[in-house]
N, C-alpha and C positions, 0 to 999 in steps of 0.2 A: 221527577228526576229518576224514576225507576226505569229499568230496561223495558218493562211491559208498557209503561206510558209512552215511551218513545216509539215502540212498535205500533201502538194504537194510533198515535198521531200520524205516523207514516201511512197507515192503512187509510185513515180518513183523508189525508192529503191526496193520496193516490186516486181515490174515487172523485174527490172534488175537482182534481185537475183533468179528469176524463181518461186517465191512463187505464183505469179499471172501472167496470160498472158495479162490481160487487167485491168486497174484501171481507175476510173473516179472520178472527184471531181468538184463540183460546188463551185465557190467562188466569192465574190464581188471584184471588181477592179474599184472603183469609181474614177472619175476624179473631178477636182474642179468644172466642169460645169455640169456634169450629173452622175447619178447613173448607173453603168454598172455591169454586171455579166458575167462570162465566165465559160464554161464547159471545164475542162482540161481532155483530154483523153490520156492515156499512153498505148501503144500497144507494146508488145514484138516483136522483129525482130531478125533473125539470130539464131544460135545455139551455144552452148559452144564450144570453148572459145570465140567466136566472138558475144556473145549476146549483143544486144543493144535495144533501144526503140525509137519509134516515139512518140513525144509529140505534141499534137495538142490542140489549144485553140479555142473554138467556142464561138462567142458572142451570149449569150442567154438573153440579156437584154430585148428584146421585150417580150419574154415569161414571164420573171420574173415580168415585169411591168404589164402584163395582169393578172398574178396570184395575184399581190397586188391589182389591181383594182377589181378583182373578190372577193377577201377576203373582201375588203371594202364594196362592194355591198351586199355580203352575210350578213355582220354584220348589215348593214342598214336595210336589209329586215327582219332579225330576230328582230331587234328593232321595226320596224313597226308592225310586227306580234304581238309582246308582247303588244304594245300600243293598237292595235285593240282588242286583246283578253281581255285585262284588261278593256277596255271601255265596250265591250259587256258583259263581265262577271259581271260587277258592276251594270248593268241595272236591275231594278226589272221587267221590261217587258221581254217577251220572245224574243230571237233573234236567228236566225238559218240560215244556208246556204244549198242550194241544188245543186247537179250537174245535168247534162242533163238527167240522168236516175232516177232522183227523190230521190237520196240517200243523206243522210245528210253528209255535209262536216264539219259542226260545229254546236254546240248548246251551248247556254250560261248557266251559273250556275243556273239561275232561272228556266229555262225549264228542265234542268237535275234533279233539286231537285223535281220538280213536278212529273216527270216520275219515280223518284227513281233510276235513271241510271247514270253511269259514261260516260264520253265522248267516251272512247274507246268501250263502248257497243253500241254506236249510229253511229259513223262515218262509212260510207260505207253501211249503212242499210237504207231501205226506211220506210215509215210510217207503212206499213203492218208488216214489220219485227219487229218493236218495240211495236206492240200490238194495233195499231189503229184499230177501227172497220172497216170492209171491205168497207162499203159505204163511210165512211169518207176518208179512205186511197185512194180509187179510185178517189174521187172528188179532193183531194189535188194533186194527181198524174196528173190528167187532167189539173188542173190549172197551175202547174209547166210547163207542156208541152206547154200550151198556152202562158205563159210569154216568154218562149224561142222562140216560133214561131213568136209572134207579137212584142215583145219588149215593150209591154205595161204592166203596173202594174195592179194588180187585188186585190180586197178587198172582203172578205166574212166573215161570222159568223158561229159559230158552238158551240154546247155544247160538253163537253168533260168530261168523267169520269176519275178521277185521280186514281192512284194505290190504294189509301186508301179508295176508294169508293165514295168520295164526288164528286159533279158535279160542274164544272165551265162553264162559258159562255164566249166565246172569239171571238173578232173581230181580224182578221189577214189581213196583207197586204203582197203580194208577189211583189217584184220589181226586174227588171233586173239589174245586175251589169256588166258593160262593161269592156272588156279587152282593152289593148292599141290600138288594131287594129279596135276597134269599134264593134266587135262581142260580143255577150252575153256570159260571162264566167261562171256565176252562177246566181242563183236566191236567193235573200235575203228575209227572212220572219221575220216580227215583229208582 
């Protein structure tokens, strides 16, 4: 009487009638002690008038548990990303991330507002690409390479002309951000 048994019967009838040569159905079959899932496979055998079907049930519980764990991990990762983005975006100081090629991975709202750019205009581009003067773009590029090479943070100062023509004077810090294996995954700037 369950929905799954109705779907299973429909799949078997479909193969027995010749409408399909193979039908599959994933369905839960939980026990009191554990959650289990099976893949039912129905394959036609024989020819009319002796048509039949082989019905096979494969335990796919490990795969389904892995899918559930992956979904939970994905949801937690998305939540962490939202928290991190909200934190950085609410800062009045500039915050940004670089990859090994010196391309932006992220820039917070304060920095984007100063540049007059949207995040999609920045991600994947380097300082030169978004209009930094050549000497400054080269200096920042060298400093990013140095942080990746040494694992040490670096601090510097520069003046900067905003898109509206006004001049600002900024001190910035580039710090390595480590991956789980201890390697430097990206460089964070504040």
